C-alpha positions as CSV (number, residue, x, y, z in Angstrom):
1,X,127.9,-25.2,43.9
2,X,125.9,-27.0,46.6
3,X,125.7,-30.8,46.8
4,X,123.5,-32.7,49.3
5,X,124.5,-36.2,50.3
6,X,124.1,-38.8,53.0
7,X,126.4,-37.0,55.4
8,X,125.0,-33.5,55.0
9,X,125.7,-30.6,52.7
10,X,128.8,-29.9,50.6
11,X,129.7,-26.5,49.0
12,X,132.0,-26.3,46.0
13,X,133.5,-23.5,44.0
14,X,135.3,-20.2,44.4
15,X,133.7,-18.1,47.1
16,X,131.5,-20.9,48.4
17,X,132.4,-20.1,52.0
18,X,129.8,-17.4,51.6
19,X,127.1,-20.1,51.7
20,X,128.1,-21.2,55.2
21,X,126.4,-18.6,57.4
22,X,122.9,-19.4,56.1
23,X,123.5,-23.1,56.5
24,X,124.6,-22.6,60.1
25,X,121.5,-20.5,60.9
26,X,119.3,-23.4,59.6
27,X,121.0,-25.7,62.1
28,X,120.7,-23.3,65.1
29,X,124.2,-23.7,66.4
30,X,125.5,-21.0,68.7
31,X,129.0,-21.7,70.0
32,X,131.8,-23.2,68.0
33,X,135.4,-24.2,68.2
34,X,137.7,-23.7,65.2
35,X,140.3,-26.4,65.0
36,X,143.3,-25.6,62.9
37,X,147.1,-25.3,62.8
38,X,149.4,-22.4,63.6
39,X,150.1,-21.6,59.9
40,X,146.5,-21.2,59.0
41,X,145.9,-19.3,62.2
42,X,148.7,-16.9,61.5
43,X,147.8,-16.6,57.8
44,X,144.3,-15.3,58.7
45,X,142.5,-18.3,57.1
46,X,140.9,-19.3,60.5
47,X,139.7,-15.7,61.1
48,X,138.1,-15.6,57.6
49,X,136.1,-18.6,58.6
50,X,135.4,-17.0,62.0
51,X,133.9,-14.0,60.2
52,X,131.4,-16.3,58.6
53,X,130.5,-17.8,62.0
54,X,129.8,-14.3,63.3
55,X,127.5,-13.7,60.4
56,X,125.6,-16.8,61.5
57,X,125.4,-15.2,65.0
58,X,127.6,-17.9,66.5
59,X,130.4,-17.3,69.0
60,X,133.7,-19.1,68.5
61,X,137.2,-19.7,69.9
62,X,140.2,-21.1,68.0
63,X,142.4,-24.1,68.8
64,X,145.5,-23.7,66.6
65,X,147.9,-26.3,67.7
66,X,147.0,-29.2,65.3
67,X,150.1,-30.9,63.9
68,X,150.5,-33.4,61.0
69,X,149.7,-36.9,62.1
70,X,147.6,-35.5,65.1
71,X,148.3,-37.4,68.3
72,X,146.2,-38.5,71.3
73,X,147.6,-35.5,73.2
74,X,146.4,-33.0,70.5
75,X,143.0,-34.6,70.6
76,X,142.8,-34.5,74.4
77,X,143.9,-30.8,74.5
78,X,141.3,-29.9,71.9
79,X,138.7,-32.0,73.7
80,X,139.4,-30.1,77.0
81,X,138.9,-26.8,75.2
82,X,135.6,-28.0,73.7
83,X,134.3,-29.1,77.0
84,X,135.4,-26.0,78.8
85,X,133.7,-23.8,76.2
86,X,130.6,-26.0,76.0
87,X,130.6,-25.8,72.3
88,X,127.7,-27.2,70.2
89,X,129.7,-27.5,66.9
90,X,133.3,-27.8,65.6
91,X,134.9,-26.2,62.6
92,X,137.9,-27.9,61.1
93,X,140.0,-25.5,59.0
94,X,142.8,-27.3,57.2
95,X,143.4,-30.7,55.6
96,X,143.1,-34.2,57.0
97,X,144.9,-33.5,60.3
98,X,142.4,-30.8,61.3
99,X,139.4,-32.7,60.1
100,X,140.5,-36.0,61.8
101,X,141.1,-34.1,65.0
102,X,137.6,-32.6,64.9
103,X,136.1,-36.1,64.2
104,X,137.9,-37.6,67.2
105,X,136.8,-34.7,69.5
106,X,133.3,-34.9,68.2
107,X,133.0,-38.6,69.0
108,X,134.6,-38.5,72.4
109,X,132.7,-35.4,73.4
110,X,129.4,-37.1,72.7
111,X,130.2,-40.7,73.7
112,X,132.7,-40.2,76.6
113,X,135.8,-42.3,77.4
114,X,139.2,-42.1,75.7
115,X,139.9,-41.7,72.0
116,X,141.9,-44.9,72.1
117,X,138.7,-46.8,72.8
118,X,137.3,-46.0,69.4
119,X,140.0,-47.7,67.3
120,X,138.4,-50.0,64.8
121,X,135.0,-50.1,63.1
122,X,131.8,-48.4,64.5
123,X,132.9,-48.3,68.1
124,X,130.7,-45.3,69.1
125,X,127.0,-45.5,70.0
126,X,125.9,-41.9,69.4
127,X,126.5,-39.5,66.6
128,X,129.2,-36.9,67.4
129,X,128.4,-33.2,67.6
130,X,128.1,-31.4,64.2
131,X,131.3,-30.7,62.3
132,X,132.0,-28.1,59.6
133,X,135.0,-28.9,57.4
134,X,136.6,-26.1,55.5
135,X,139.2,-27.8,53.3
136,X,142.5,-26.2,52.5
137,X,144.1,-29.2,50.7
138,X,142.9,-31.6,48.0
139,X,143.8,-35.0,49.1
140,X,142.4,-36.7,52.1
141,X,138.7,-36.8,51.3
142,X,138.1,-36.8,55.1
143,X,135.3,-34.3,54.7
144,X,133.1,-37.0,53.1
145,X,134.4,-40.2,54.6
146,X,133.7,-42.2,57.8
147,X,137.4,-42.6,58.5
148,X,139.7,-40.7,60.9
149,X,143.2,-41.3,62.0
150,X,144.9,-40.5,65.4
151,X,148.5,-41.3,66.2
152,X,149.3,-43.1,69.5
153,X,152.9,-42.2,70.2
154,X,153.1,-44.7,73.1
155,X,152.5,-47.6,70.7
156,X,154.2,-45.9,67.7
157,X,151.0,-46.6,65.9
158,X,148.3,-44.8,63.8
159,X,144.9,-45.8,65.0
160,X,142.4,-46.1,62.2
161,X,138.8,-45.4,63.1
162,X,135.9,-46.2,60.7
163,X,132.7,-44.8,62.2
164,X,129.5,-43.5,60.6
165,X,128.9,-41.4,63.6
166,X,131.9,-39.1,62.8
167,X,130.6,-37.9,59.4
168,X,131.0,-34.2,58.6
169,X,127.8,-32.2,58.6
170,X,128.9,-29.3,56.3
171,X,131.8,-29.5,53.9
172,X,133.3,-26.4,52.2
173,X,135.6,-26.9,49.3
174,X,136.3,-23.3,48.4
175,X,139.5,-22.9,46.2
176,X,140.1,-19.5,47.7
177,X,141.5,-21.5,50.7
178,X,143.6,-23.8,48.4
179,X,145.3,-21.3,46.1
180,X,148.3,-20.7,48.3
181,X,149.0,-24.4,48.9
182,X,152.7,-24.9,48.2
183,X,153.8,-27.3,45.4
184,X,155.2,-29.9,47.8
185,X,151.9,-30.1,49.7
186,X,149.9,-30.0,46.5
187,X,151.9,-33.0,45.2
188,X,151.7,-35.1,48.5
189,X,148.0,-34.5,49.0
190,X,147.2,-35.1,45.3
191,X,149.0,-38.5,45.4
192,X,147.1,-39.3,48.6
193,X,143.9,-38.8,46.6
194,X,145.3,-40.9,43.7
195,X,146.0,-43.7,46.2
196,X,142.5,-43.5,47.6
197,X,141.0,-43.9,44.1
198,X,143.3,-46.7,42.9
199,X,142.9,-48.7,46.1
200,X,139.1,-48.3,45.8
201,X,139.2,-50.0,42.4
202,X,141.5,-52.7,43.7
203,X,139.6,-53.3,46.9
204,X,137.8,-56.6,47.4
205,X,134.7,-54.6,48.3
206,X,134.7,-52.6,45.0
207,X,131.4,-52.5,43.2
208,X,130.3,-50.7,40.0
209,X,129.2,-47.6,41.7
210,X,132.5,-47.2,43.6
211,X,134.4,-48.0,40.4
212,X,132.5,-45.2,38.7
213,X,133.6,-42.6,41.3
214,X,137.1,-44.0,41.7
215,X,137.8,-44.2,37.9
216,X,136.6,-40.6,37.4
217,X,138.8,-39.4,40.2
218,X,141.9,-41.2,38.8
219,X,141.4,-39.6,35.4
220,X,140.8,-36.1,36.9
221,X,143.9,-36.4,39.2
222,X,146.2,-37.5,36.3
223,X,144.9,-34.6,34.2
224,X,144.8,-31.8,36.8
225,X,147.4,-32.6,39.5
226,X,150.4,-31.8,37.4
227,X,148.8,-28.4,36.4
228,X,148.0,-27.6,40.1
229,X,151.6,-28.5,41.0
230,X,153.1,-26.4,38.2
231,X,150.9,-23.4,38.7
232,X,149.2,-23.0,42.0
233,X,147.1,-20.1,40.6
234,X,145.4,-22.3,38.1
235,X,141.8,-22.0,39.3
236,X,140.5,-24.8,37.0
237,X,143.1,-27.3,38.2
238,X,142.5,-26.4,41.9
239,X,138.7,-26.8,41.5
240,X,139.0,-30.1,39.6
241,X,141.3,-31.4,42.2
242,X,138.8,-30.5,44.9
243,X,136.1,-32.5,43.1
244,X,138.6,-35.3,42.5
245,X,139.7,-35.8,46.1
246,X,136.1,-35.6,47.3
247,X,134.9,-38.2,44.7
248,X,137.8,-40.5,45.6
249,X,136.7,-40.1,49.2
250,X,133.2,-41.2,48.4
251,X,134.6,-44.2,46.6
252,X,136.9,-45.5,49.3
253,X,134.5,-44.7,52.1
254,X,132.2,-47.4,50.5
255,X,134.8,-49.8,49.0
256,X,137.5,-49.6,51.7
257,X,141.2,-49.1,51.0
258,X,143.9,-51.7,51.3
259,X,147.6,-52.6,51.7
260,X,149.0,-49.3,50.8
261,X,147.2,-47.4,53.5
262,X,147.9,-50.2,56.1
263,X,151.6,-50.0,55.4
264,X,151.6,-46.2,55.2
265,X,149.8,-45.9,58.6
266,X,152.5,-48.2,60.2
267,X,155.3,-46.0,58.7
268,X,153.6,-42.8,59.8
269,X,153.0,-44.0,63.3
270,X,156.5,-45.3,63.9
271,X,158.4,-42.5,62.1
272,X,156.0,-39.5,62.0
273,X,156.3,-39.3,58.2
274,X,153.9,-37.4,55.9
275,X,151.0,-39.7,55.0
276,X,150.6,-38.6,51.4
277,X,154.3,-39.1,50.7
278,X,154.3,-42.5,52.2
279,X,151.4,-43.4,50.0
280,X,153.1,-42.1,46.9
281,X,156.2,-44.1,47.6
282,X,154.4,-47.4,48.5
283,X,151.7,-47.3,45.9
284,X,153.5,-48.8,42.9
285,X,155.2,-51.5,45.0
286,X,151.8,-52.6,46.5
287,X,150.3,-52.5,43.0
288,X,153.0,-54.9,41.8
289,X,152.2,-57.3,44.7
290,X,148.4,-57.2,44.0
291,X,149.0,-57.4,40.3
292,X,150.9,-60.7,40.7
293,X,147.6,-62.5,41.1
294,X,145.9,-63.3,37.8
295,X,142.5,-62.6,39.3
296,X,143.4,-58.9,39.4
297,X,143.7,-58.5,35.7
298,X,140.3,-56.9,35.1
299,X,140.7,-54.5,38.0
300,X,144.0,-53.4,36.6
301,X,142.4,-52.8,33.2
302,X,140.0,-50.4,34.9
303,X,143.0,-48.5,36.5
304,X,144.8,-48.5,33.1
305,X,141.6,-47.2,31.4
306,X,141.3,-44.4,33.9
307,X,144.9,-43.5,33.5
308,X,144.5,-43.3,29.8
309,X,147.1,-45.9,29.0
310,X,147.0,-46.7,25.2
311,X,146.1,-50.2,24.1
312,X,145.3,-51.3,27.7
313,X,142.6,-53.7,26.3
314,X,145.3,-55.7,24.6
315,X,147.6,-55.9,27.6
316,X,147.8,-58.9,29.9
317,X,149.5,-59.9,33.1
318,X,152.8,-58.3,33.9
319,X,152.7,-55.9,30.9
320,X,149.4,-54.5,32.2
321,X,150.6,-54.1,35.8
322,X,153.9,-52.6,34.6
323,X,152.2,-50.0,32.4
324,X,150.1,-48.9,35.4
325,X,153.0,-48.8,37.9
326,X,155.2,-47.0,35.3
327,X,152.6,-44.3,34.9
328,X,152.4,-43.8,38.7
329,X,156.1,-43.7,39.1
330,X,156.5,-41.2,36.2
331,X,153.7,-39.0,37.7
332,X,155.4,-39.0,41.2
333,X,158.7,-38.2,39.5
334,X,157.2,-35.3,37.7
335,X,155.9,-34.0,41.1
336,X,159.4,-34.3,42.6
337,X,158.3,-36.9,45.1
338,X,160.7,-39.6,46.4
339,X,160.9,-42.9,44.7
340,X,162.0,-44.9,47.7
341,X,161.6,-45.0,51.5
342,X,165.4,-44.5,51.8
343,X,165.0,-41.0,50.3
344,X,162.8,-40.1,53.3
345,X,165.9,-40.2,55.5
346,X,164.5,-43.0,57.7
347,X,167.8,-45.0,58.0
348,X,167.4,-48.8,58.2
349,X,163.8,-49.8,58.9
350,X,162.5,-52.5,61.3
351,X,160.6,-54.3,58.6
352,X,159.3,-57.0,61.0
353,X,157.7,-54.5,63.4
354,X,156.3,-52.4,60.6
355,X,154.8,-55.5,59.0
356,X,153.2,-56.6,62.2
357,X,151.6,-53.2,62.7
358,X,150.4,-53.0,59.1
359,X,148.8,-56.5,59.4
360,X,146.7,-55.3,62.3
361,X,145.5,-52.1,60.5
362,X,141.8,-52.0,59.7
363,X,142.6,-51.1,56.0
364,X,144.5,-54.4,55.4
365,X,141.3,-56.5,55.5
366,X,140.0,-54.8,52.4
367,X,143.0,-55.6,50.3
368,X,141.9,-58.1,47.6
369,X,144.4,-60.7,48.9
370,X,145.4,-60.8,52.5
371,X,149.2,-60.9,52.4
372,X,151.4,-63.0,54.7
373,X,153.6,-61.0,57.1
374,X,156.7,-62.1,55.0
375,X,155.1,-60.6,51.9
376,X,154.6,-57.3,53.7
377,X,158.2,-57.3,54.8
378,X,159.3,-57.9,51.2
379,X,157.2,-55.0,49.9
380,X,158.7,-52.7,52.6
381,X,162.2,-53.9,51.6
382,X,161.6,-53.3,47.9
383,X,160.3,-49.9,48.6
384,X,163.3,-49.0,50.7
385,X,165.8,-50.4,48.3
386,X,163.9,-49.1,45.2
387,X,163.6,-52.4,43.4
388,X,160.8,-52.4,40.9
């Protein structure tokens, strides 16, 4: 399936990578750099994409040193390769780490300077060079969002960039590239997508059109993520998860995120923890915080409706919030994800520093209520000690 949108063209479905060469020919690109990780390089996934580039009469090279939570150093290495090769397009093969690296390289290549200078909202002046995103996971939604994340190890911080100039030109969600995703990664990326969708509903910038996308994504994820986790060869589950993570991405790209992502970015930057797992652990605790405000009742009813919680219309206050968080905790448990930050092997956490970093994160401003630092500290503490 082909879908046109404001950011370019997206292809969905088994075998949809075959549609890429003709699209590249239309755009006249001639020299590309594939950006991926060592696993996807060794598995042959990058070469399969490379074959499609050759069909489009485009030359290519491969940078295969992307790591989870890509750092400034990774971006700079990839940027150097792109400049040396004088490429006119980039191809990210992987999940959020590969796509975010490509976005960062695209922006700096076209605008100059250092990647650190683009932290924040719409800091670039010119659109980056074209990006093709061949997704191998179903979680980040990066192929359809204006967000990208780069870790700055010197500050122990994840820099969050929101920039309309970084948008992907061609997205490919071909489940042939997702079928071998291991259960652990399926679970973590799936809960990342669930967090995107729920935060989109709870965001202060949520509107009916973002609610429509986010609520559909919540329902699809709760229906199909357990199936994809239990049986990676379930083609229907894989394909529906691809649609769900993409739709959640469209929702939060317009509504923003919130406190979960701000806190998860702080954790990931300081301790190099997997982003999806951090989100999965923090999500119910932040929901409890946000749900403590009576003004959030109608938003939680939307979440409960999407989750399929019986009798949600009759629920009020704590009962409604508890039903939603109980569902999320049960879902995470069924996916063998940790229930507390302590289970991640972090040792004792510096709550104060984490909270200060989270408060500065660009995602925090879209939380419906701006928390005090002391409240962020308390949520971290509850998530570490597993007090619900």
